[in-house]
C-alpha positions as CSV (number, residue, x, y, z in Angstrom):
1,X,47.2,18.1,1.0
2,X,43.7,18.1,-0.4
3,X,42.2,21.6,-0.8
4,X,38.5,22.0,-0.7
5,X,37.2,25.4,-2.0
6,X,36.5,27.9,0.8
7,X,37.2,25.2,3.5
8,X,40.4,24.6,5.4
9,X,43.1,22.4,4.1
10,X,42.6,18.8,5.1
11,X,45.3,16.1,5.0
12,X,44.5,12.8,3.3
13,X,44.8,11.0,6.6
14,X,42.3,13.3,8.4
15,X,39.7,13.2,5.7
16,X,40.2,9.5,5.1
17,X,39.8,8.7,8.8
18,X,36.6,10.6,9.0
19,X,35.3,9.1,5.8
20,X,36.0,5.7,7.2
21,X,34.2,6.6,10.4
22,X,31.2,7.9,8.4
23,X,31.1,4.7,6.4
24,X,31.2,2.5,9.6
25,X,34.7,1.1,8.7
26,X,37.1,0.3,11.5
27,X,39.8,3.0,11.7
28,X,42.5,0.5,12.6
29,X,43.3,0.0,8.9
30,X,46.9,0.5,8.0
31,X,48.0,3.9,6.5
32,X,48.6,2.4,3.1
33,X,45.1,0.9,3.1
34,X,43.6,4.2,4.2
35,X,45.3,6.0,1.3
36,X,44.1,3.3,-1.1
37,X,40.6,3.5,0.3
38,X,40.8,7.3,-0.1
39,X,41.8,7.1,-3.8
40,X,39.0,4.6,-4.5
41,X,36.5,6.6,-2.6
42,X,37.3,9.9,-4.4
43,X,36.5,8.2,-7.6
44,X,33.0,7.5,-6.3
45,X,32.4,11.0,-4.9
46,X,29.6,11.6,-7.3
47,X,27.6,9.2,-5.2
48,X,28.9,10.6,-1.9
49,X,28.8,14.3,-2.4
50,X,26.8,14.8,0.8
51,X,29.5,13.0,2.8
52,X,32.2,15.3,1.5
53,X,30.1,18.3,2.2
54,X,29.5,17.1,5.8
55,X,33.2,16.4,6.4
56,X,34.4,19.6,4.8
57,X,32.0,21.5,7.1
58,X,33.2,19.4,10.1
59,X,36.8,20.4,9.5
60,X,36.0,24.0,8.6
61,X,34.4,24.4,12.1
62,X,37.2,22.6,13.9
63,X,35.5,19.3,14.4
64,X,33.3,20.6,17.2
65,X,31.6,17.3,18.0
66,X,34.8,16.1,19.6
67,X,34.6,18.9,22.1
68,X,31.1,17.9,23.2
69,X,29.2,14.9,24.6
70,X,26.5,14.4,22.0
71,X,23.6,12.1,22.4
72,X,21.4,11.4,19.4
73,X,17.8,10.3,19.6
74,X,16.2,8.4,16.7
75,X,12.8,6.8,16.2
76,X,9.4,7.5,14.7
77,X,7.8,9.0,17.8
78,X,9.2,10.4,21.0
79,X,12.4,12.0,19.6
80,X,11.4,15.6,20.4
81,X,10.1,14.8,23.9
82,X,13.1,12.6,24.8
83,X,15.7,15.1,23.5
84,X,14.0,18.0,25.2
85,X,13.7,16.3,28.5
86,X,17.4,15.3,28.4
87,X,18.2,19.0,27.8
88,X,16.0,20.1,30.7
89,X,17.3,17.6,33.2
90,X,21.0,18.2,32.2
91,X,20.4,21.9,32.7
92,X,18.8,21.4,36.0
93,X,21.8,19.3,37.1
94,X,23.9,22.4,36.5
95,X,25.4,21.7,33.1
96,X,25.5,24.0,30.1
97,X,23.8,22.1,27.3
98,X,22.6,22.4,23.8
99,X,19.4,21.1,22.1
100,X,18.9,20.4,18.4
101,X,15.4,19.3,17.3
102,X,12.1,19.8,15.6
103,X,10.7,22.5,17.8
104,X,13.8,24.6,18.4
105,X,17.5,24.7,18.7
106,X,18.8,25.9,22.1
107,X,22.4,27.0,23.0
108,X,23.0,27.3,26.7
109,X,19.5,28.6,27.4
110,X,19.1,30.8,24.3
111,X,16.5,29.4,21.9
112,X,16.3,29.9,18.2
113,X,14.0,28.6,15.5
114,X,14.5,25.2,13.8
115,X,13.6,24.4,10.2
116,X,14.7,20.7,10.0
117,X,14.6,18.0,12.7
118,X,18.3,17.4,12.0
119,X,20.0,20.4,10.2
120,X,22.1,20.1,7.0
121,X,25.8,19.3,7.6
122,X,27.0,22.9,7.4
123,X,24.3,24.3,9.7
124,X,24.7,21.4,12.1
125,X,28.5,21.8,12.5
126,X,28.0,25.6,12.8
127,X,25.5,25.0,15.6
128,X,27.8,22.5,17.4
129,X,30.7,25.0,17.1
130,X,28.6,27.7,18.7
131,X,27.6,25.3,21.5
132,X,31.3,24.4,22.1
133,X,32.3,28.1,22.1
134,X,29.5,28.9,24.7
135,X,30.9,26.3,27.0
136,X,28.3,23.6,26.5
137,X,29.3,20.2,27.8
138,X,26.3,18.1,26.5
139,X,24.3,18.3,23.3
140,X,21.0,16.4,22.8
141,X,19.8,16.1,19.3
142,X,17.1,14.4,17.2
143,X,18.5,12.2,14.4
144,X,15.9,11.8,11.7
145,X,15.9,8.9,9.1
146,X,16.3,11.5,6.3
147,X,19.4,12.8,8.1
148,X,21.1,9.5,8.2
149,X,20.1,8.5,4.7
150,X,21.4,11.8,3.4
151,X,24.6,11.6,5.5
152,X,23.9,14.9,7.3
153,X,25.6,13.5,10.5
154,X,28.7,12.1,8.7
155,X,31.8,12.4,10.9
156,X,29.9,13.6,14.0
157,X,31.3,12.0,17.2
158,X,28.4,10.7,19.4
159,X,28.7,9.8,23.0
160,X,25.4,7.8,22.8
161,X,22.4,6.9,20.8
162,X,18.8,6.2,21.8
163,X,16.2,4.3,19.7
164,X,12.6,5.0,20.8
165,X,10.4,3.0,18.3
166,X,9.6,2.4,14.7
167,X,6.2,2.6,13.2
168,X,4.5,3.6,9.9
169,X,5.9,7.0,8.6
170,X,7.9,8.5,5.8
171,X,7.2,5.6,3.4
172,X,6.8,8.1,0.6
173,X,10.5,8.7,1.0
174,X,11.9,5.3,2.1
175,X,9.4,3.2,0.1
176,X,9.3,0.3,2.6
177,X,9.3,-0.2,6.3
178,X,12.6,-2.2,6.0
179,X,14.3,0.7,4.2
180,X,13.0,3.0,6.9
181,X,14.5,0.8,9.6
182,X,17.8,0.5,7.8
183,X,18.0,4.3,7.7
184,X,17.5,4.4,11.5
185,X,20.0,1.5,12.0
186,X,22.6,3.5,10.0
187,X,22.9,5.9,13.0
188,X,23.5,3.0,15.5
189,X,26.0,1.5,13.1
190,X,28.3,4.6,13.3
191,X,28.3,4.9,17.1
192,X,31.9,4.4,18.3
193,X,33.1,1.7,20.7
194,X,33.1,4.0,23.7
195,X,29.5,5.2,23.1
196,X,26.3,3.8,24.6
197,X,23.5,2.4,22.4
198,X,20.2,2.4,24.2
199,X,17.2,0.6,22.6
200,X,13.6,0.2,23.5
201,X,12.9,-3.5,23.8
202,X,9.2,-2.9,24.0
203,X,9.4,-2.1,20.3
204,X,9.4,-4.8,17.7
205,X,12.6,-3.4,16.2
206,X,14.4,-2.8,19.5
207,X,16.5,-5.9,19.7
208,X,17.4,-5.8,16.0
209,X,18.6,-2.2,16.3
210,X,21.5,-3.4,18.5
211,X,22.6,-6.2,16.2
212,X,26.2,-5.9,14.8
213,X,27.0,-2.5,16.3
214,X,30.3,-1.5,18.0
215,X,28.8,0.7,20.8
216,X,28.0,-0.6,24.3
217,X,24.5,-2.1,24.2
218,X,21.8,-1.4,26.7
219,X,18.0,-1.8,26.7
220,X,15.1,-0.1,28.4
221,X,11.4,-1.1,28.5
222,X,8.3,-1.3,30.6
223,X,6.1,-3.9,28.9
224,X,8.2,-6.7,27.3
225,X,8.5,-9.3,30.1
226,X,10.2,-11.9,27.8
227,X,13.1,-9.6,27.1
228,X,14.4,-8.3,30.5
229,X,15.6,-4.7,30.0
230,X,18.6,-3.1,31.7
231,X,16.4,-0.2,32.7
232,X,12.7,-0.9,33.6
233,X,11.8,1.5,36.4
234,X,8.4,3.2,36.5
235,X,9.3,6.8,37.2
236,X,7.2,9.5,38.8
237,X,6.6,12.4,36.4
238,X,4.0,15.0,35.4
239,X,3.9,13.5,31.9
240,X,0.7,11.6,30.9
241,X,0.5,8.4,28.9
242,X,2.5,5.2,28.5
243,X,4.4,6.6,25.6
244,X,5.7,9.4,27.9
245,X,6.6,6.9,30.6
246,X,8.8,5.2,28.0
247,X,10.3,8.6,27.0
248,X,11.1,9.4,30.6
249,X,12.7,6.0,31.2
250,X,14.9,6.6,28.1
251,X,16.0,10.0,29.6
252,X,16.7,8.5,33.0
253,X,18.7,5.5,31.5
254,X,20.8,7.8,29.3
255,X,21.8,10.1,32.1
256,X,22.7,7.2,34.3
257,X,24.8,5.8,31.6
258,X,26.6,9.1,31.4
259,X,27.4,8.9,35.0
260,X,24.7,11.1,36.6
261,X,23.3,10.4,40.0
262,X,20.2,8.2,39.8
263,X,18.3,9.9,42.7
264,X,19.0,13.4,41.5
265,X,17.8,12.5,38.0
266,X,14.6,11.0,39.4
267,X,13.9,14.0,41.5
268,X,14.3,16.4,38.6
269,X,12.1,14.3,36.3
270,X,9.2,14.6,38.8
271,X,8.7,18.3,37.8
272,X,9.8,18.6,34.1
273,X,7.1,19.7,31.6
274,X,6.8,18.3,28.1
275,X,7.9,20.5,25.1
276,X,5.5,22.7,23.2
277,X,2.9,20.8,21.2
278,X,3.5,17.5,22.9
279,X,0.4,16.7,24.9
280,X,0.2,20.4,25.7
281,X,-3.0,21.1,27.5
282,X,-5.2,23.5,29.5
283,X,-8.7,23.4,31.0
284,X,-11.3,26.0,30.1
285,X,-13.4,27.8,32.6
286,X,-16.3,25.8,31.4
287,X,-14.5,22.6,32.3
288,X,-13.3,21.4,28.9
289,X,-9.9,19.9,28.7
290,X,-8.0,20.9,25.5
291,X,-5.0,18.9,24.3
292,X,-2.8,19.8,21.4
293,X,-0.4,17.1,20.2
294,X,2.0,16.6,17.3
295,X,0.7,13.1,16.7
296,X,0.9,12.7,12.9
297,X,1.5,9.0,12.5
298,X,-1.0,6.1,13.1
299,X,0.9,4.8,16.1
300,X,1.3,8.3,17.7
301,X,-2.5,9.0,17.2
302,X,-3.4,5.6,18.7
303,X,-1.2,6.2,21.7
304,X,-2.4,9.7,22.4
305,X,-6.0,8.7,22.1
306,X,-5.4,5.8,24.4
307,X,-4.1,8.2,27.0
308,X,-7.1,10.5,26.5
309,X,-9.4,7.5,27.1
310,X,-7.4,6.7,30.3
311,X,-7.9,10.1,31.8
312,X,-11.4,11.0,30.8
313,X,-14.2,10.9,33.3
314,X,-17.3,8.8,33.0
315,X,-19.7,10.0,30.3
316,X,-17.2,12.6,29.0
317,X,-17.0,12.8,25.2
318,X,-13.7,12.6,23.3
319,X,-13.7,15.1,20.4
320,X,-10.8,14.7,18.0
321,X,-9.7,17.2,15.4
322,X,-7.0,16.1,12.9
323,X,-6.0,15.6,9.3
324,X,-3.2,14.1,7.2
325,X,-0.4,16.0,5.5
326,X,-0.5,16.5,1.7
327,X,2.3,15.3,-0.6
328,X,3.3,12.8,2.1
329,X,2.8,9.0,2.6
330,X,-0.9,8.6,1.4
331,X,-1.0,5.0,2.7
332,X,-1.4,6.2,6.3
333,X,-4.5,8.3,5.6
334,X,-7.2,5.6,5.9
335,X,-5.4,4.0,8.8
336,X,-5.3,7.3,10.8
337,X,-8.9,8.1,9.8
338,X,-10.0,4.7,11.2
339,X,-8.0,5.2,14.4
340,X,-9.5,8.6,15.0
341,X,-13.1,7.6,14.4
342,X,-12.9,4.3,16.4
343,X,-11.4,6.0,19.4
344,X,-13.4,9.2,19.5
345,X,-17.1,10.0,20.2
346,X,-16.9,12.7,17.6
347,X,-14.1,12.9,15.0
348,X,-13.7,16.1,13.0
349,X,-11.6,15.4,9.8
350,X,-9.9,18.5,8.7
351,X,-6.8,19.8,6.9
352,X,-3.3,19.4,8.3
353,X,-0.7,20.9,5.9
354,X,-2.4,20.0,2.6
355,X,0.6,21.5,0.7
356,X,0.0,21.1,-3.0
357,X,-3.0,18.6,-2.7
358,X,-6.7,19.2,-2.5
359,X,-7.7,19.1,1.2
360,X,-11.0,17.4,0.4
361,X,-9.4,14.6,-1.5
362,X,-7.1,14.0,1.5
363,X,-10.1,13.8,3.8
364,X,-11.9,11.4,1.4
365,X,-8.9,9.1,1.6
366,X,-9.1,9.2,5.4
367,X,-12.7,8.0,5.2
368,X,-12.0,5.0,3.0
369,X,-11.9,2.2,5.6
370,X,-14.6,3.5,8.0
371,X,-17.4,1.2,9.1
372,X,-20.9,2.5,8.8
373,X,-21.2,3.2,12.5
374,X,-17.8,5.0,12.7
375,X,-18.8,7.1,9.7
376,X,-21.7,8.5,11.6
377,X,-19.2,9.9,14.2
378,X,-17.2,11.8,11.6
379,X,-17.7,15.5,10.7
380,X,-15.8,16.8,7.6
381,X,-14.6,20.4,7.9
382,X,-11.6,21.1,5.6
383,X,-10.9,24.6,7.1
384,X,-8.8,23.8,10.2
385,X,-9.9,27.0,12.0
386,X,-13.6,26.2,11.4
387,X,-13.0,22.6,12.6
388,X,-11.5,24.0,15.8
389,X,-14.4,26.3,16.3
390,X,-16.9,23.4,15.8
391,X,-15.1,21.4,18.5
392,X,-15.3,24.3,20.9
393,X,-19.0,24.8,20.0
394,X,-20.0,21.2,20.7
395,X,-17.8,20.5,23.8
396,X,-19.4,20.5,27.2
397,X,-18.0,20.5,30.7
398,X,-15.9,17.4,31.3
399,X,-15.3,16.7,27.6
400,X,-11.9,16.4,26.1
401,X,-10.8,18.0,22.8
402,X,-7.7,16.5,21.2
403,X,-6.3,18.5,18.3
404,X,-3.6,16.4,16.7
405,X,-1.1,16.6,13.9
406,X,0.6,20.0,14.1
407,X,1.6,20.4,17.7
408,X,4.1,23.2,18.0
409,X,3.9,24.3,14.4
410,X,3.0,28.0,13.9
411,X,2.0,27.7,10.2
412,X,-0.3,25.9,7.9
413,X,1.0,25.2,4.4
414,X,-1.7,25.5,1.7
415,X,-0.9,25.4,-2.0
416,X,2.8,25.7,-1.2
417,X,2.3,28.9,0.8
418,X,2.8,29.0,4.6
419,X,0.2,31.0,6.5
420,X,0.5,31.8,10.2
421,X,-1.5,29.3,12.2
422,X,-1.1,27.6,15.6
423,X,-3.6,25.2,17.1
424,X,-3.1,26.2,20.8
425,X,-3.2,29.9,19.9
426,X,-6.6,29.5,18.3
427,X,-8.0,27.4,21.2
428,X,-6.9,30.0,23.7
429,X,-8.6,32.7,21.7
430,X,-11.8,30.8,21.6
431,X,-11.8,29.2,25.1
432,X,-11.2,31.2,28.3
433,X,-9.0,29.0,30.5
434,X,-7.9,28.7,34.1
């Protein structure tokens, strides 16, 4: 027996089997080979300490993932909306379910705060254990690239996985888009034979995500005519934008793959609302539409501004308020600045979470690639509250204000200190609404 301090006793076979699973190695290896692998792996534990932590936590909490049907959602954008909608639809279908994600963790209807998109292994297994004990049948969770790279999900048994898309983000951590992709791919590589792997073929990485995996392969998509998708229905929902049409399709496809009735799922999807901070909106009494969205990557900002353009009325102005996070991926700052300026009538560059950086230096980086004409549309207001006030001041009836980057967040991090701040909260104070 192998004893791990303060954790239950674990036999070599049990631990080795889960380690094999975590490493994506077929478990049909003979017992002697498993023990041999175990001995060799233990010699390398200095490099795999997180795996051991994850598997020790898994056994301490009684391997809760085997008692649940867990669906993981990975991708640059759309993880939160897709996971949240899956939870809402499953609940409406009458199931007890759990949700693990960026905005909140929910156990059978009871919400609690979330600190990481995907929790550390001990917190994750504890959550799953609580969900199993509360009678949850399904769990829908966001799986971040950091989580897969750091082996936070080692040993977790998944019933399915969804890939939404892959665009520029987290390159400060992954160093290259290829490394970023491989971190996402690691999740699909560990899906078991009886799980489903659902990938968005509208995305450039969609087909590649399914290569060489063991799970049952399925695709969804609305745009790519060359690669016919298994699921391609345009669904009726209250959600705005092509990106949300794609998210809704992923939800529908996943639930159908899990045996749910197609028509019931479609009916429920007609009325579901997006999660907090994801194209959350209201209209003021003066007729100004205010939208708060978490878009903090170039692709997400481009998509949300495209949707705003699609819904605006003739002669209405688009006023964008956004910034870029400090101590994170500086390469995307000029790209986002250009996207915001090109697609807005007035773009107010402000602070996101500057963290340890100078907000004005971040904003200057955002302005690097602007044309002379687009520069004329940009206002620079480093104080986010003052930037929001300015947008309210200049907006007229019919105009649309898009405040992007922070979404659901209820804080702003400045010089390593978090201060209470919420975009929607500030707009509602400043703007009487219907």
